[in-house]
Jmol script that loads the backbone (N, CA, C; Angstrom):
load data "model"
ATOM      1  N   MET A   1     -18.957  42.270  28.414  1.00  0.00           N
ATOM      2  CA  MET A   1     -18.234  41.368  27.506  1.00  0.00           C
ATOM      3  C   MET A   1     -18.147  41.078  29.251  1.00  0.00           C
ATOM      4  N   ARG A   2     -18.343  39.712  29.486  1.00  0.00           N
ATOM      5  CA  ARG A   2     -18.283  38.608  30.267  1.00  0.00           C
ATOM      6  C   ARG A   2     -17.460  37.661  30.601  1.00  0.00           C
ATOM      7  N   ILE A   3     -16.604  37.116  31.404  1.00  0.00           N
ATOM      8  CA  ILE A   3     -16.179  36.626  31.363  1.00  0.00           C
ATOM      9  C   ILE A   3     -16.170  35.467  32.136  1.00  0.00           C
ATOM     10  N   ARG A   4     -16.193  33.974  31.165  1.00  0.00           N
ATOM     11  CA  ARG A   4     -16.594  32.673  31.811  1.00  0.00           C
ATOM     12  C   ARG A   4     -15.870  32.315  33.604  1.00  0.00           C
ATOM     13  N   PRO A   5     -16.569  32.225  34.339  1.00  0.00           N
ATOM     14  CA  PRO A   5     -15.957  31.276  35.739  1.00  0.00           C
ATOM     15  C   PRO A   5     -14.926  30.442  35.501  1.00  0.00           C
ATOM     16  N   PHE A   6     -14.917  29.910  34.170  1.00  0.00           N
ATOM     17  CA  PHE A   6     -13.817  29.081  33.931  1.00  0.00           C
ATOM     18  C   PHE A   6     -12.155  29.740  34.055  1.00  0.00           C
ATOM     19  N   PHE A   7     -12.353  30.613  33.629  1.00  0.00           N
ATOM     20  CA  PHE A   7     -10.985  31.693  32.833  1.00  0.00           C
ATOM     21  C   PHE A   7     -11.001  31.964  34.730  1.00  0.00           C
ATOM     22  N   TRP A   8     -11.492  32.285  35.510  1.00  0.00           N
ATOM     23  CA  TRP A   8     -11.086  33.273  36.711  1.00  0.00           C
ATOM     24  C   TRP A   8     -10.588  31.870  37.778  1.00  0.00           C
ATOM     25  N   CYS A   9     -10.693  30.277  37.760  1.00  0.00           N
ATOM     26  CA  CYS A   9     -10.483  29.663  38.409  1.00  0.00           C
ATOM     27  C   CYS A   9      -9.056  29.162  37.736  1.00  0.00           C
ATOM     28  N   LEU A  10      -9.405  29.469  36.637  1.00  0.00           N
ATOM     29  CA  LEU A  10      -7.763  29.254  35.733  1.00  0.00           C
ATOM     30  C   LEU A  10      -6.310  29.819  36.192  1.00  0.00           C
ATOM     31  N   LEU A  11      -7.220  31.409  36.197  1.00  0.00           N
ATOM     32  CA  LEU A  11      -5.996  32.663  36.596  1.00  0.00           C
ATOM     33  C   LEU A  11      -5.927  32.237  38.576  1.00  0.00           C
ATOM     34  N   ALA A  12      -7.051  31.847  38.804  1.00  0.00           N
ATOM     35  CA  ALA A  12      -6.996  32.121  40.384  1.00  0.00           C
ATOM     36  C   ALA A  12      -5.918  30.252  40.736  1.00  0.00           C
ATOM     37  N   THR A  13      -5.705  29.302  40.283  1.00  0.00           N
ATOM     38  CA  THR A  13      -5.230  28.339  39.638  1.00  0.00           C
ATOM     39  C   THR A  13      -3.668  28.604  40.077  1.00  0.00           C
ATOM     40  N   VAL A  14      -3.640  29.285  38.775  1.00  0.00           N
ATOM     41  CA  VAL A  14      -2.268  29.797  38.007  1.00  0.00           C
ATOM     42  C   VAL A  14      -1.401  30.757  39.367  1.00  0.00           C
ATOM     43  N   CYS A  15      -2.276  31.722  39.776  1.00  0.00           N
ATOM     44  CA  CYS A  15      -1.518  32.640  40.756  1.00  0.00           C
ATOM     45  C   CYS A  15      -0.834  31.990  41.750  1.00  0.00           C
ATOM     46  N   ILE A  16      -2.266  30.996  42.479  1.00  0.00           N
ATOM     47  CA  ILE A  16      -1.691  30.268  43.203  1.00  0.00           C
ATOM     48  C   ILE A  16      -0.464  28.709  43.115  1.00  0.00           C
ATOM     49  N   SER A  17      -0.322  28.642  42.203  1.00  0.00           N
ATOM     50  CA  SER A  17       1.299  27.555  41.362  1.00  0.00           C
ATOM     51  C   SER A  17       2.251  28.573  41.910  1.00  0.00           C
ATOM     52  N   VAL A  18       1.938  29.533  41.489  1.00  0.00           N
ATOM     53  CA  VAL A  18       3.129  30.665  41.023  1.00  0.00           C
ATOM     54  C   VAL A  18       3.750  30.526  42.154  1.00  0.00           C
ATOM     55  N   LEU A  19       3.140  31.465  43.673  1.00  0.00           N
ATOM     56  CA  LEU A  19       2.973  31.674  44.994  1.00  0.00           C
ATOM     57  C   LEU A  19       3.795  30.127  45.581  1.00  0.00           C
ATOM     58  N   LEU A  20       2.808  28.994  45.622  1.00  0.00           N
ATOM     59  CA  LEU A  20       3.437  27.875  45.835  1.00  0.00           C
ATOM     60  C   LEU A  20       5.404  27.551  45.569  1.00  0.00           C
ATOM     61  N   PHE A  21       5.324  27.854  44.396  1.00  0.00           N
ATOM     62  CA  PHE A  21       6.454  27.442  43.397  1.00  0.00           C
ATOM     63  C   PHE A  21       7.300  28.167  44.314  1.00  0.00           C
ATOM     64  N   ALA A  22       7.443  29.395  44.153  1.00  0.00           N
ATOM     65  CA  ALA A  22       8.092  31.025  45.181  1.00  0.00           C
ATOM     66  C   ALA A  22       8.569  30.179  46.292  1.00  0.00           C
ATOM     67  N   ALA A  23       7.504  30.117  47.300  1.00  0.00           N
ATOM     68  CA  ALA A  23       8.097  29.577  48.142  1.00  0.00           C
ATOM     69  C   ALA A  23       9.155  27.680  49.041  1.00  0.00           C
ATOM     70  N   ASN A  24       8.798  27.413  47.943  1.00  0.00           N
ATOM     71  CA  ASN A  24       9.269  25.766  47.794  1.00  0.00           C
ATOM     72  C   ASN A  24      10.688  26.561  47.715  1.00  0.00           C
ATOM     73  N   ALA A  25      10.929  27.306  46.194  1.00  0.00           N
ATOM     74  CA  ALA A  25      11.917  27.295  45.726  1.00  0.00           C
ATOM     75  C   ALA A  25      13.020  27.402  46.628  1.00  0.00           C
ATOM     76  N   GLN A  26      14.318  26.957  46.624  1.00  0.00           N
ATOM     77  CA  GLN A  26      15.928  27.521  47.978  1.00  0.00           C
ATOM     78  C   GLN A  26      15.937  27.542  46.810  1.00  0.00           C
ATOM     79  N   ILE A  27      17.035  28.787  46.566  1.00  0.00           N
ATOM     80  CA  ILE A  27      18.354  29.106  46.318  1.00  0.00           C
ATOM     81  C   ILE A  27      19.499  29.211  47.072  1.00  0.00           C
ATOM     82  N   ASN A  28      20.552  28.616  46.531  1.00  0.00           N
ATOM     83  CA  ASN A  28      21.454  28.601  47.326  1.00  0.00           C
ATOM     84  C   ASN A  28      22.383  29.706  47.034  1.00  0.00           C
ATOM     85  N   ALA A  29      22.999  29.719  48.617  1.00  0.00           N
ATOM     86  CA  ALA A  29      23.748  31.016  48.494  1.00  0.00           C
ATOM     87  C   ALA A  29      25.993  31.073  47.861  1.00  0.00           C
ATOM     88  N   PRO A  30      26.371  31.228  46.811  1.00  0.00           N
ATOM     89  CA  PRO A  30      27.536  30.760  47.148  1.00  0.00           C
ATOM     90  C   PRO A  30      28.407  30.476  49.240  1.00  0.00           C
ATOM     91  N   ALA A  31      29.095  29.465  48.422  1.00  0.00           N
ATOM     92  CA  ALA A  31      30.553  29.479  49.577  1.00  0.00           C
ATOM     93  C   ALA A  31      31.913  30.124  49.486  1.00  0.00           C
ATOM     94  N   LEU A  32      32.447  30.391  50.184  1.00  0.00           N
ATOM     95  CA  LEU A  32      33.686  30.706  49.712  1.00  0.00           C
ATOM     96  C   LEU A  32      34.505  29.871  50.817  1.00  0.00           C
ATOM     97  N   LEU A  33      35.878  29.577  50.360  1.00  0.00           N
ATOM     98  CA  LEU A  33      36.191  28.626  50.981  1.00  0.00           C
ATOM     99  C   LEU A  33      37.816  28.520  50.581  1.00  0.00           C
ATOM    100  N   GLN A  34      38.898  28.583  51.834  1.00  0.00           N
ATOM    101  CA  GLN A  34      39.948  28.973  52.237  1.00  0.00           C
ATOM    102  C   GLN A  34      41.125  27.860  52.378  1.00  0.00           C
ATOM    103  N   VAL A  35      41.920  27.509  51.711  1.00  0.00           N
ATOM    104  CA  VAL A  35      42.391  26.257  52.257  1.00  0.00           C
ATOM    105  C   VAL A  35      44.213  26.578  52.110  1.00  0.00           C
ATOM    106  N   TYR A  36      44.795  26.110  53.798  1.00  0.00           N
ATOM    107  CA  TYR A  36      46.132  26.094  53.233  1.00  0.00           C
ATOM    108  C   TYR A  36      47.081  25.228  53.607  1.00  0.00           C
ATOM    109  N   VAL A  37      47.993  24.693  53.248  1.00  0.00           N
ATOM    110  CA  VAL A  37      48.961  24.081  54.076  1.00  0.00           C
ATOM    111  C   VAL A  37      49.567  23.853  55.146  1.00  0.00           C
ATOM    112  N   ASP A  38      49.466  23.241  55.991  1.00  0.00           N
ATOM    113  CA  ASP A  38      50.236  23.406  58.169  1.00  0.00           C
ATOM    114  C   ASP A  38      51.683  23.517  57.408  1.00  0.00           C
ATOM    115  N   GLN A  39      52.400  22.672  56.783  1.00  0.00           N
ATOM    116  CA  GLN A  39      54.150  22.448  56.380  1.00  0.00           C
ATOM    117  C   GLN A  39      54.252  22.562  55.043  1.00  0.00           C
ATOM    118  N   GLN A  40      55.402  23.633  54.804  1.00  0.00           N
ATOM    119  CA  GLN A  40      56.231  23.552  53.466  1.00  0.00           C
ATOM    120  C   GLN A  40      57.216  22.870  53.387  1.00  0.00           C
ATOM    121  N   PRO A  41      57.994  21.809  52.819  1.00  0.00           N
ATOM    122  CA  PRO A  41      57.005  21.100  52.108  1.00  0.00           C
ATOM    123  C   PRO A  41      56.019  19.870  52.698  1.00  0.00           C
ATOM    124  N   PRO A  42      55.557  19.553  52.222  1.00  0.00           N
ATOM    125  CA  PRO A  42      54.593  18.154  53.158  1.00  0.00           C
ATOM    126  C   PRO A  42      56.148  17.459  52.571  1.00  0.00           C
ATOM    127  N   THR A  43      56.120  15.739  54.152  1.00  0.00           N
ATOM    128  CA  THR A  43      56.599  14.912  53.968  1.00  0.00           C
ATOM    129  C   THR A  43      56.003  13.580  53.729  1.00  0.00           C
ATOM    130  N   ALA A  44      56.678  12.531  53.157  1.00  0.00           N
ATOM    131  CA  ALA A  44      55.907  11.355  52.899  1.00  0.00           C
ATOM    132  C   ALA A  44      56.110   9.848  54.251  1.00  0.00           C
ATOM    133  N   THR A  45      57.033  10.855  55.212  1.00  0.00           N
ATOM    134  CA  THR A  45      56.903  10.025  56.952  1.00  0.00           C
ATOM    135  C   THR A  45      56.339  10.748  57.496  1.00  0.00           C
ATOM    136  N   GLY A  46      55.632  11.855  57.063  1.00  0.00           N
ATOM    137  CA  GLY A  46      54.351  12.125  57.801  1.00  0.00           C
ATOM    138  C   GLY A  46      53.381  12.387  58.234  1.00  0.00           C
ATOM    139  N   ILE A  47      52.060  13.591  58.420  1.00  0.00           N
ATOM    140  CA  ILE A  47      50.734  13.463  58.528  1.00  0.00           C
ATOM    141  C   ILE A  47      51.050  14.943  57.706  1.00  0.00           C
ATOM    142  N   THR A  48      50.183  15.214  56.661  1.00  0.00           N
ATOM    143  CA  THR A  48      50.031  16.100  55.508  1.00  0.00           C
ATOM    144  C   THR A  48      48.609  17.152  56.820  1.00  0.00           C
ATOM    145  N   THR A  49      48.697  18.715  57.457  1.00  0.00           N
ATOM    146  CA  THR A  49      47.499  18.863  57.249  1.00  0.00           C
ATOM    147  C   THR A  49      47.255  19.850  56.619  1.00  0.00           C
ATOM    148  N   LEU A  50      45.697  20.511  56.453  1.00  0.00           N
ATOM    149  CA  LEU A  50      45.846  21.596  55.675  1.00  0.00           C
ATOM    150  C   LEU A  50      44.458  21.219  56.834  1.00  0.00           C
ATOM    151  N   HIS A  51      44.254  23.024  56.856  1.00  0.00           N
ATOM    152  CA  HIS A  51      43.490  24.243  57.549  1.00  0.00           C
ATOM    153  C   HIS A  51      42.381  24.876  56.478  1.00  0.00           C
ATOM    154  N   LEU A  52      41.325  24.733  56.713  1.00  0.00           N
ATOM    155  CA  LEU A  52      39.788  24.979  55.754  1.00  0.00           C
ATOM    156  C   LEU A  52      39.385  26.099  56.439  1.00  0.00           C
ATOM    157  N   HIS A  53      38.619  27.720  55.856  1.00  0.00           N
ATOM    158  CA  HIS A  53      37.662  28.672  56.656  1.00  0.00           C
ATOM    159  C   HIS A  53      36.910  28.669  55.619  1.00  0.00           C
ATOM    160  N   LEU A  54      35.627  28.424  56.000  1.00  0.00           N
ATOM    161  CA  LEU A  54      34.945  27.838  55.271  1.00  0.00           C
ATOM    162  C   LEU A  54      33.583  29.656  55.563  1.00  0.00           C
ATOM    163  N   THR A  55      33.274  30.177  54.831  1.00  0.00           N
ATOM    164  CA  THR A  55      32.674  31.443  55.010  1.00  0.00           C
ATOM    165  C   THR A  55      31.494  31.584  54.192  1.00  0.00           C
ATOM    166  N   ASP A  56      30.745  32.309  53.986  1.00  0.00           N
ATOM    167  CA  ASP A  56      29.641  32.537  53.607  1.00  0.00           C
ATOM    168  C   ASP A  56      30.515  33.646  52.591  1.00  0.00           C
ATOM    169  N   ALA A  57      28.956  34.241  51.508  1.00  0.00           N
ATOM    170  CA  ALA A  57      29.256  36.119  51.176  1.00  0.00           C
ATOM    171  C   ALA A  57      29.865  36.791  52.024  1.00  0.00           C
ATOM    172  N   GLN A  58      29.390  37.161  52.568  1.00  0.00           N
ATOM    173  CA  GLN A  58      29.343  38.536  53.882  1.00  0.00           C
ATOM    174  C   GLN A  58      30.307  38.000  54.699  1.00  0.00           C
ATOM    175  N   GLY A  59      30.863  36.714  54.943  1.00  0.00           N
ATOM    176  CA  GLY A  59      32.447  36.991  55.908  1.00  0.00           C
ATOM    177  C   GLY A  59      32.110  36.027  56.649  1.00  0.00           C
ATOM    178  N   LEU A  60      30.831  34.967  57.558  1.00  0.00           N
ATOM    179  CA  LEU A  60      29.893  34.456  58.009  1.00  0.00           C
ATOM    180  C   LEU A  60      30.500  33.356  58.005  1.00  0.00           C
ATOM    181  N   PRO A  61      31.132  32.740  59.365  1.00  0.00           N
ATOM    182  CA  PRO A  61      31.273  31.507  58.931  1.00  0.00           C
ATOM    183  C   PRO A  61      30.360  30.533  58.832  1.00  0.00           C
ATOM    184  N   ILE A  62      30.765  29.327  58.025  1.00  0.00           N
ATOM    185  CA  ILE A  62      29.568  28.283  58.342  1.00  0.00           C
ATOM    186  C   ILE A  62      30.186  27.284  58.754  1.00  0.00           C
ATOM    187  N   GLU A  63      29.094  26.278  59.726  1.00  0.00           N
ATOM    188  CA  GLU A  63      29.470  25.505  60.785  1.00  0.00           C
ATOM    189  C   GLU A  63      28.703  24.635  59.778  1.00  0.00           C
ATOM    190  N   GLU A  64      28.773  23.151  60.298  1.00  0.00           N
ATOM    191  CA  GLU A  64      27.797  21.301  60.467  1.00  0.00           C
ATOM    192  C   GLU A  64      28.458  21.750  58.282  1.00  0.00           C
ATOM    193  N   ALA A  65      29.283  21.894  58.203  1.00  0.00           N
ATOM    194  CA  ALA A  65      28.975  21.305  56.608  1.00  0.00           C
ATOM    195  C   ALA A  65      29.785  19.802  56.477  1.00  0.00           C
ATOM    196  N   GLN A  66      29.363  19.172  55.233  1.00  0.00           N
ATOM    197  CA  GLN A  66      30.537  18.140  55.449  1.00  0.00           C
ATOM    198  C   GLN A  66      31.860  18.460  54.333  1.00  0.00           C
ATOM    199  N   VAL A  67      33.105  17.637  55.123  1.00  0.00           N
ATOM    200  CA  VAL A  67      33.785  18.489  54.197  1.00  0.00           C
ATOM    201  C   VAL A  67      34.464  17.339  53.949  1.00  0.00           C
ATOM    202  N   LEU A  68      34.833  16.753  52.434  1.00  0.00           N
ATOM    203  CA  LEU A  68      35.465  15.509  51.414  1.00  0.00           C
ATOM    204  C   LEU A  68      36.535  16.145  51.173  1.00  0.00           C
ATOM    205  N   PRO A  69      38.135  15.205  51.971  1.00  0.00           N
ATOM    206  CA  PRO A  69      38.958  15.750  50.865  1.00  0.00           C
ATOM    207  C   PRO A  69      39.468  14.314  49.985  1.00  0.00           C
ATOM    208  N   ASP A  70      39.617  14.324  49.295  1.00  0.00           N
ATOM    209  CA  ASP A  70      40.705  13.160  47.890  1.00  0.00           C
ATOM    210  C   ASP A  70      42.055  13.983  47.853  1.00  0.00           C
ATOM    211  N   ALA A  71      43.021  12.809  47.875  1.00  0.00           N
ATOM    212  CA  ALA A  71      44.154  13.517  47.490  1.00  0.00           C
ATOM    213  C   ALA A  71      44.707  12.228  46.316  1.00  0.00           C
ATOM    214  N   TYR A  72      45.160  12.480  45.180  1.00  0.00           N
ATOM    215  CA  TYR A  72      46.030  11.447  44.357  1.00  0.00           C
ATOM    216  C   TYR A  72      47.070  12.011  43.586  1.00  0.00           C
ATOM    217  N   MET A  73      47.922  11.449  43.267  1.00  0.00           N
ATOM    218  CA  MET A  73      49.275  11.437  42.826  1.00  0.00           C
ATOM    219  C   MET A  73      48.935  12.086  41.500  1.00  0.00           C
ATOM    220  N   THR A  74      49.650  12.513  40.718  1.00  0.00           N
ATOM    221  CA  THR A  74      49.294  13.328  39.478  1.00  0.00           C
ATOM    222  C   THR A  74      50.033  12.877  38.284  1.00  0.00           C
ATOM    223  N   ASN A  75      50.830  12.064  38.729  1.00  0.00           N
ATOM    224  CA  ASN A  75      52.128  11.083  37.253  1.00  0.00           C
ATOM    225  C   ASN A  75      51.851   9.707  37.624  1.00  0.00           C
ATOM    226  N   MET A  76      51.065   9.213  38.716  1.00  0.00           N
ATOM    227  CA  MET A  76      50.460   7.622  38.333  1.00  0.00           C
ATOM    228  C   MET A  76      49.421   7.701  39.286  1.00  0.00           C
ATOM    229  N   ASN A  77      48.452   6.166  38.570  1.00  0.00           N
ATOM    230  CA  ASN A  77      47.296   5.709  39.217  1.00  0.00           C
ATOM    231  C   ASN A  77      47.294   5.659  40.685  1.00  0.00           C
ATOM    232  N   MET A  78      47.604   6.914  41.480  1.00  0.00           N
ATOM    233  CA  MET A  78      47.755   6.147  43.298  1.00  0.00           C
ATOM    234  C   MET A  78      46.821   7.515  43.904  1.00  0.00           C
ATOM    235  N   THR A  79      46.255   6.562  45.424  1.00  0.00           N
ATOM    236  CA  THR A  79      45.756   7.763  45.920  1.00  0.00           C
ATOM    237  C   THR A  79      45.526   6.640  46.898  1.00  0.00           C
ATOM    238  N   THR A  80      45.215   7.947  48.042  1.00  0.00           N
ATOM    239  CA  THR A  80      46.005   8.205  49.527  1.00  0.00           C
ATOM    240  C   THR A  80      43.981   7.375  50.715  1.00  0.00           C
ATOM    241  N   ASN A  81      44.036   6.499  51.273  1.00  0.00           N
ATOM    242  CA  ASN A  81      42.694   6.323  51.923  1.00  0.00           C
ATOM    243  C   ASN A  81      42.452   7.106  53.272  1.00  0.00           C
ATOM    244  N   ASP A  82      43.890   6.983  53.798  1.00  0.00           N
ATOM    245  CA  ASP A  82      44.462   7.625  55.176  1.00  0.00           C
ATOM    246  C   ASP A  82      43.405   9.070  55.275  1.00  0.00           C
ATOM    247  N   LYS A  83      42.312   9.612  55.952  1.00  0.00           N
ATOM    248  CA  LYS A  83      41.450  10.987  55.877  1.00  0.00           C
ATOM    249  C   LYS A  83      40.932  11.153  56.935  1.00  0.00           C
ATOM    250  N   TYR A  84      41.485  12.669  57.375  1.00  0.00           N
ATOM    251  CA  TYR A  84      40.949  12.542  58.989  1.00  0.00           C
ATOM    252  C   TYR A  84      40.190  13.769  58.460  1.00  0.00           C
ATOM    253  N   VAL A  85      38.856  14.176  59.176  1.00  0.00           N
ATOM    254  CA  VAL A  85      38.359  15.490  58.858  1.00  0.00           C
ATOM    255  C   VAL A  85      37.782  16.061  60.334  1.00  0.00           C
ATOM    256  N   ARG A  86      37.770  17.144  60.698  1.00  0.00           N
ATOM    257  CA  ARG A  86      37.189  17.616  62.155  1.00  0.00           C
ATOM    258  C   ARG A  86      36.587  18.801  61.976  1.00  0.00           C
ATOM    259  N   ALA A  87      35.700  19.323  62.678  1.00  0.00           N
ATOM    260  CA  ALA A  87      35.391  20.135  62.681  1.00  0.00           C
ATOM    261  C   ALA A  87      36.198  21.074  63.507  1.00  0.00           C
ATOM    262  N   VAL A  88      36.819  22.626  63.870  1.00  0.00           N
ATOM    263  CA  VAL A  88      37.590  23.300  64.888  1.00  0.00           C
ATOM    264  C   VAL A  88      36.464  24.365  65.240  1.00  0.00           C
ATOM    265  N   GLY A  89      35.174  24.644  64.038  1.00  0.00           N
ATOM    266  CA  GLY A  89      34.946  25.612  65.368  1.00  0.00           C
ATOM    267  C   GLY A  89      35.308  27.013  64.580  1.00  0.00           C
ATOM    268  N   GLN A  90      34.403  28.004  64.506  1.00  0.00           N
ATOM    269  CA  GLN A  90      33.780  29.787  63.533  1.00  0.00           C
ATOM    270  C   GLN A  90      33.989  29.193  62.247  1.00  0.00           C
ATOM    271  N   GLY A  91      33.422  28.026  61.276  1.00  0.00           N
ATOM    272  CA  GLY A  91      34.431  28.228  60.436  1.00  0.00           C
ATOM    273  C   GLY A  91      35.362  27.242  59.895  1.00  0.00           C
ATOM    274  N   ASN A  92      35.827  26.876  60.799  1.00  0.00           N
ATOM    275  CA  ASN A  92      37.377  26.379  60.754  1.00  0.00           C
ATOM    276  C   ASN A  92      36.939  24.099  60.924  1.00  0.00           C
ATOM    277  N   TYR A  93      38.226  24.117  60.200  1.00  0.00           N
ATOM    278  CA  TYR A  93      38.206  22.265  59.861  1.00  0.00           C
ATOM    279  C   TYR A  93      39.411  22.427  59.306  1.00  0.00           C
ATOM    280  N   LYS A  94      39.669  21.159  60.470  1.00  0.00           N
ATOM    281  CA  LYS A  94      41.440  20.432  60.132  1.00  0.00           C
ATOM    282  C   LYS A  94      41.112  19.961  59.560  1.00  0.00           C
ATOM    283  N   VAL A  95      41.748  19.383  58.568  1.00  0.00           N
ATOM    284  CA  VAL A  95      41.876  18.027  57.361  1.00  0.00           C
ATOM    285  C   VAL A  95      43.718  16.991  57.750  1.00  0.00           C
ATOM    286  N   GLN A  96      43.387  16.366  58.309  1.00  0.00           N
ATOM    287  CA  GLN A  96      44.478  15.523  58.122  1.00  0.00           C
ATOM    288  C   GLN A  96      44.770  14.173  57.199  1.00  0.00           C
ATOM    289  N   ILE A  97      45.664  14.281  56.295  1.00  0.00           N
ATOM    290  CA  ILE A  97      46.161  13.453  55.325  1.00  0.00           C
ATOM    291  C   ILE A  97      48.034  12.588  55.034  1.00  0.00           C
ATOM    292  N   HIS A  98      47.604  11.620  54.682  1.00  0.00           N
ATOM    293  CA  HIS A  98      48.871  10.516  54.937  1.00  0.00           C
ATOM    294  C   HIS A  98      49.565  10.808  53.544  1.00  0.00           C
ATOM    295  N   LEU A  99      50.276  11.434  52.798  1.00  0.00           N
ATOM    296  CA  LEU A  99      50.620  11.578  51.228  1.00  0.00           C
ATOM    297  C   LEU A  99      52.180  10.390  51.834  1.00  0.00           C
ATOM    298  N   TYR A 100      51.985   9.540  51.256  1.00  0.00           N
ATOM    299  CA  TYR A 100      53.097   8.631  52.099  1.00  0.00           C
ATOM    300  C   TYR A 100      54.144   8.130  50.567  1.00  0.00           C
ATOM    301  N   MET A 101      53.439   8.704  49.888  1.00  0.00           N
ATOM    302  CA  MET A 101      54.904   8.602  48.448  1.00  0.00           C
ATOM    303  C   MET A 101      55.617  10.476  48.322  1.00  0.00           C
ATOM    304  N   ALA A 102      56.974   9.909  47.951  1.00  0.00           N
ATOM    305  CA  ALA A 102      56.895  11.204  47.822  1.00  0.00           C
ATOM    306  C   ALA A 102      56.860  12.260  46.385  1.00  0.00           C
ATOM    307  N   GLY A 103      56.710  12.904  45.882  1.00  0.00           N
ATOM    308  CA  GLY A 103      56.134  13.472  44.480  1.00  0.00           C
ATOM    309  C   GLY A 103      55.081  14.152  44.350  1.00  0.00           C
ATOM    310  N   PRO A 104      54.683  13.886  43.240  1.00  0.00           N
ATOM    311  CA  PRO A 104      52.693  15.369  42.494  1.00  0.00           C
ATOM    312  C   PRO A 104      51.928  15.116  43.278  1.00  0.00           C
ATOM    313  N   TRP A 105      51.007  16.282  44.030  1.00  0.00           N
ATOM    314  CA  TRP A 105      49.888  15.008  44.706  1.00  0.00           C
ATOM    315  C   TRP A 105      48.708  15.863  43.971  1.00  0.00           C
ATOM    316  N   ALA A 106      47.669  15.875  43.829  1.00  0.00           N
ATOM    317  CA  ALA A 106      46.842  16.806  44.304  1.00  0.00           C
ATOM    318  C   ALA A 106      45.906  16.384  44.959  1.00  0.00           C
ATOM    319  N   ILE A 107      45.526  17.813  45.830  1.00  0.00           N
ATOM    320  CA  ILE A 107      44.551  17.169  47.225  1.00  0.00           C
ATOM    321  C   ILE A 107      42.930  18.512  46.618  1.00  0.00           C
ATOM    322  N   THR A 108      42.349  17.881  46.756  1.00  0.00           N
ATOM    323  CA  THR A 108      40.798  18.915  46.211  1.00  0.00           C
ATOM    324  C   THR A 108      40.187  18.224  47.448  1.00  0.00           C
ATOM    325  N   ILE A 109      39.159  19.082  47.946  1.00  0.00           N
ATOM    326  CA  ILE A 109      38.672  19.640  49.155  1.00  0.00           C
ATOM    327  C   ILE A 109      37.442  20.521  48.587  1.00  0.00           C
ATOM    328  N   ARG A 110      36.109  19.388  48.751  1.00  0.00           N
ATOM    329  CA  ARG A 110      34.999  19.108  48.149  1.00  0.00           C
ATOM    330  C   ARG A 110      34.054  19.888  49.291  1.00  0.00           C
ATOM    331  N   ALA A 111      33.701  20.856  49.524  1.00  0.00           N
ATOM    332  CA  ALA A 111      33.101  21.582  51.217  1.00  0.00           C
ATOM    333  C   ALA A 111      31.093  21.412  50.420  1.00  0.00           C
ATOM    334  N   ASP A 112      30.042  20.548  51.480  1.00  0.00           N
ATOM    335  CA  ASP A 112      29.192  20.551  51.091  1.00  0.00           C
ATOM    336  C   ASP A 112      28.268  21.298  52.300  1.00  0.00           C
ATOM    337  N   ALA A 113      27.092  22.663  52.331  1.00  0.00           N
ATOM    338  CA  ALA A 113      26.635  22.896  53.989  1.00  0.00           C
ATOM    339  C   ALA A 113      25.637  23.254  53.254  1.00  0.00           C
ATOM    340  N   ALA A 114      23.721  22.979  54.179  1.00  0.00           N
ATOM    341  CA  ALA A 114      22.782  23.673  54.108  1.00  0.00           C
ATOM    342  C   ALA A 114      22.767  24.450  53.277  1.00  0.00           C
ATOM    343  N   GLY A 115      21.888  24.777  52.552  1.00  0.00           N
ATOM    344  CA  GLY A 115      21.320  26.646  51.793  1.00  0.00           C
ATOM    345  C   GLY A 115      23.055  27.138  50.986  1.00  0.00           C
ATOM    346  N   PHE A 116      24.192  26.395  50.612  1.00  0.00           N
ATOM    347  CA  PHE A 116      24.784  26.679  49.587  1.00  0.00           C
ATOM    348  C   PHE A 116      25.242  25.735  48.777  1.00  0.00           C
ATOM    349  N   LEU A 117      25.703  26.467  47.768  1.00  0.00           N
ATOM    350  CA  LEU A 117      26.417  25.968  47.070  1.00  0.00           C
ATOM    351  C   LEU A 117      27.422  25.078  46.997  1.00  0.00           C
ATOM    352  N   PRO A 118      27.709  24.210  46.743  1.00  0.00           N
ATOM    353  CA  PRO A 118      29.556  23.132  47.200  1.00  0.00           C
ATOM    354  C   PRO A 118      30.713  24.126  46.591  1.00  0.00           C
ATOM    355  N   SER A 119      31.064  23.841  47.826  1.00  0.00           N
ATOM    356  CA  SER A 119      32.773  24.713  46.971  1.00  0.00           C
ATOM    357  C   SER A 119      33.708  23.592  46.883  1.00  0.00           C
ATOM    358  N   GLN A 120      34.677  24.062  45.843  1.00  0.00           N
ATOM    359  CA  GLN A 120      36.297  22.589  46.144  1.00  0.00           C
ATOM    360  C   GLN A 120      37.264  24.096  45.598  1.00  0.00           C
ATOM    361  N   LYS A 121      37.928  23.320  46.441  1.00  0.00           N
ATOM    362  CA  LYS A 121      39.658  23.213  45.813  1.00  0.00           C
ATOM    363  C   LYS A 121      40.171  22.379  46.037  1.00  0.00           C
ATOM    364  N   THR A 122      40.990  22.375  44.532  1.00  0.00           N
ATOM    365  CA  THR A 122      41.640  21.761  44.591  1.00  0.00           C
ATOM    366  C   THR A 122      43.566  22.771  44.339  1.00  0.00           C
ATOM    367  N   LEU A 123      44.650  21.284  45.766  1.00  0.00           N
ATOM    368  CA  LEU A 123      45.621  22.273  46.142  1.00  0.00           C
ATOM    369  C   LEU A 123      46.928  21.276  45.346  1.00  0.00           C
ATOM    370  N   PHE A 124      47.619  22.554  44.335  1.00  0.00           N
ATOM    371  CA  PHE A 124      49.189  20.341  43.961  1.00  0.00           C
ATOM    372  C   PHE A 124      50.042  20.937  44.637  1.00  0.00           C
ATOM    373  N   VAL A 125      50.855  19.803  45.435  1.00  0.00           N
ATOM    374  CA  VAL A 125      52.198  19.785  46.700  1.00  0.00           C
ATOM    375  C   VAL A 125      52.504  18.997  46.097  1.00  0.00           C
ATOM    376  N   GLN A 126      53.914  18.780  46.274  1.00  0.00           N
ATOM    377  CA  GLN A 126      55.369  18.322  46.021  1.00  0.00           C
ATOM    378  C   GLN A 126      56.128  18.409  47.465  1.00  0.00           C
ATOM    379  N   VAL A 127      55.564  16.640  47.462  1.00  0.00           N
ATOM    380  CA  VAL A 127      55.898  16.096  48.761  1.00  0.00           C
ATOM    381  C   VAL A 127      57.208  15.360  48.421  1.00  0.00           C
ATOM    382  N   VAL A 128      58.217  15.603  49.621  1.00  0.00           N
ATOM    383  CA  VAL A 128      59.710  15.173  50.183  1.00  0.00           C
ATOM    384  C   VAL A 128      59.978  14.255  50.950  1.00  0.00           C
TER     385      VAL A 128
END
end "model"
wireframe off; spacefill off
backbone 0.3
color backbone group
């Protein structure tokens, strides 16, 4: 029994395609995001400071991540635009948000880094 050259070419094409797909497929690893508030309870008269620590699954710090904070009141349609993010180094980031009204707030932090799955945490705080 003889196999036709067409099928050998088809087999070679499929094998090369699988190898190219495997070489180009990127698997993103999970990132661990730890967030804590600097002062308890946050006040409406000052800036609320959050400290973030972003690491990979082995505990190594993730540098150059894009950190996107968002804050809104949970009992009414009110958000804040006064947000500032600064990379401190060694996977640490400092987020400053002006929560300018007393009441319940939800602060959502999203961190995106190349090669990692996006991480997101939401903190619920009571501003006095």
